[in-house]
C-alpha positions as CSV (number, residue, x, y, z in Angstrom):
1,M,-15.4,-81.8,207.5
2,S,-12.9,-84.5,208.6
3,A,-12.9,-86.0,212.1
4,Q,-9.9,-85.2,214.3
5,K,-7.4,-88.0,214.5
6,P,-7.2,-89.5,218.0
7,N,-4.0,-88.4,219.8
8,V,-2.5,-88.5,223.3
9,K,-1.3,-85.9,225.8
10,F,1.8,-86.5,227.9
11,I,1.1,-85.0,231.4
12,A,3.9,-84.1,233.8
13,I,3.6,-83.8,237.5
14,P,1.5,-80.7,238.5
15,T,3.3,-77.4,238.7
16,E,1.9,-76.8,242.2
17,H,3.6,-79.9,243.5
18,A,6.9,-79.2,241.7
19,R,7.0,-75.6,243.2
20,H,6.2,-77.0,246.7
21,I,9.2,-79.4,246.5
22,Q,11.5,-76.8,244.8
23,A,10.7,-74.5,247.8
24,G,11.9,-77.1,250.2
25,G,8.5,-78.8,250.9
26,K,8.2,-82.4,252.0
27,D,7.5,-85.4,249.7
28,E,5.1,-88.3,250.0
29,N,7.2,-89.8,252.8
30,G,7.3,-86.5,254.7
31,L,11.0,-85.9,253.8
32,V,12.7,-82.9,252.4
33,P,14.2,-83.6,249.0
34,E,17.6,-85.1,248.7
35,K,20.0,-83.1,246.6
36,L,22.5,-84.3,244.0
37,I,24.5,-82.8,241.2
38,S,23.7,-84.0,237.7
39,D,26.4,-85.7,235.7
40,G,24.3,-84.9,232.6
41,N,23.2,-88.4,232.1
42,G,20.1,-90.1,233.5
43,F,18.3,-87.3,235.5
44,P,15.0,-86.6,233.7
45,C,12.9,-83.9,235.4
46,R,9.3,-85.0,235.8
47,H,7.9,-81.5,235.6
48,C,9.4,-80.1,232.4
49,L,10.1,-83.6,231.0
50,K,13.6,-82.6,229.9
51,G,17.0,-83.9,231.1
52,I,18.7,-82.1,233.9
53,E,22.0,-80.7,232.6
54,K,25.4,-81.5,233.8
55,D,26.4,-79.7,237.0
56,E,22.8,-78.6,237.8
57,E,21.3,-79.5,241.2
58,V,18.8,-82.3,241.2
59,L,16.1,-82.9,243.7
60,V,15.2,-86.6,244.5
61,I,11.8,-87.1,246.1
62,S,9.2,-89.8,246.6
63,Y,6.2,-89.2,244.5
64,R,2.7,-90.9,244.4
65,P,0.9,-90.1,241.0
66,F,-2.5,-91.0,242.4
67,P,-5.2,-88.9,244.1
68,Q,-5.4,-91.0,247.3
69,K,-3.6,-93.9,249.0
70,Q,-4.9,-97.3,248.0
71,P,-3.2,-100.7,247.3
72,Y,-2.4,-99.7,243.7
73,A,-1.1,-96.2,244.5
74,E,2.6,-96.8,244.2
75,S,5.0,-94.1,245.3
76,G,8.6,-94.0,244.3
77,P,11.6,-91.8,243.5
78,I,11.6,-89.2,240.8
79,F,13.9,-86.3,239.8
80,L,13.1,-82.6,239.6
81,H,15.2,-79.6,238.7
82,S,16.2,-77.8,241.9
83,K,15.4,-74.4,240.4
84,T,12.0,-73.7,238.8
85,C,11.5,-75.0,235.3
86,E,8.7,-74.5,232.9
87,A,5.9,-77.1,232.9
88,H,5.8,-79.5,230.0
89,H,3.0,-78.5,227.6
90,S,2.0,-81.5,225.6
91,N,1.6,-81.1,221.9
92,G,1.1,-84.9,221.4
93,N,4.7,-85.5,220.5
94,I,6.8,-87.9,222.6
95,P,8.9,-85.8,225.1
96,D,12.6,-86.0,224.5
97,N,13.3,-87.6,227.9
98,I,11.0,-90.5,227.1
99,Q,12.5,-91.0,223.6
100,S,16.0,-91.1,225.1
101,Q,15.0,-93.9,227.5
102,G,15.1,-96.4,224.6
103,I,12.7,-98.8,226.4
104,T,9.7,-97.6,228.5
105,L,7.2,-99.5,230.7
106,I,3.6,-98.6,230.1
107,R,0.6,-99.6,232.2
108,G,-3.1,-98.8,231.9
109,Y,-5.3,-97.7,234.8
110,N,-9.1,-97.5,235.1
111,S,-11.2,-94.6,236.4
112,D,-10.8,-96.0,240.0
113,N,-7.0,-95.5,239.6
114,K,-6.4,-99.3,239.7
115,I,-4.1,-101.2,237.4
116,V,-5.9,-102.9,234.5
117,Y,-4.3,-106.3,234.5
118,G,-2.7,-107.4,231.3
119,T,-1.8,-103.9,230.1
120,G,1.7,-103.6,231.6
121,K,4.5,-104.1,229.1
122,T,7.9,-102.8,228.1
123,I,8.0,-101.2,224.6
124,K,10.4,-99.2,222.5
125,S,10.1,-95.6,223.7
126,S,9.5,-94.5,220.1
127,D,6.4,-96.6,220.0
128,I,4.8,-95.2,223.2
129,K,2.2,-93.0,221.4
130,A,1.0,-95.9,219.2
131,E,0.9,-98.3,222.1
132,A,-1.1,-95.8,224.3
133,L,-3.6,-95.3,221.5
134,K,-4.1,-99.1,221.2
135,M,-4.7,-99.2,225.0
136,F,-7.3,-96.4,224.7
137,E,-9.3,-98.6,222.4
138,A,-10.5,-100.4,225.5
139,D,-13.3,-98.6,227.4
140,N,-11.9,-99.5,230.8
141,I,-8.6,-97.6,230.3
142,A,-8.8,-94.1,231.8
143,Y,-5.1,-93.2,231.5
144,V,-1.7,-94.8,231.0
145,H,1.5,-94.4,233.0
146,A,4.9,-94.2,231.4
147,R,7.6,-95.5,233.7
148,S,11.3,-96.3,233.6
149,A,11.6,-99.8,232.3
150,T,14.8,-100.4,234.4
151,N,13.7,-98.8,237.7
152,N,9.9,-98.5,237.5
153,C,10.1,-94.8,238.4
154,F,7.0,-92.7,237.2
155,T,7.8,-90.7,234.1
156,C,4.5,-89.2,233.1
157,R,0.8,-89.8,232.7
158,I,-0.7,-90.3,229.2
159,E,-4.3,-89.3,228.5
160,R,-6.6,-89.3,225.5
161,A,-6.7,-86.2,223.3
162,G,-8.9,-85.6,220.4
163,F,-11.3,-88.5,221.1
């Protein structure tokens, strides 16, 4: 019997949170979502991890991808489809909207949700899986964030799979 090869999971924002926002709920700053119309370029939904098509309505919200407020718990803008979309189900492959970024910022976090210094770097988006697997070789890395390399916006969380 062969051992399963280590892999990663790409985790989108929780469906409950997306539905709350899509129903007009308030974001991390207590604001209702801003609405824009997609020009078809540069509006990646953080729930389905797909691009928002041209002429579709986009919700812009502040999002904090951490369980509680603390000094390392950044919040910032993300995009969501205005209408409900299916949650991203990770199969270990790099989501299309990450591949299309070209360059991605990755950063490791420990089990206390704090940045592990020295892990942050910009990489070719096509290398994200291999780079995350390298980070997970360290015992102190609980998860990794993928972020926009140009704007630092949260893209998704990356976790171990098959370890």
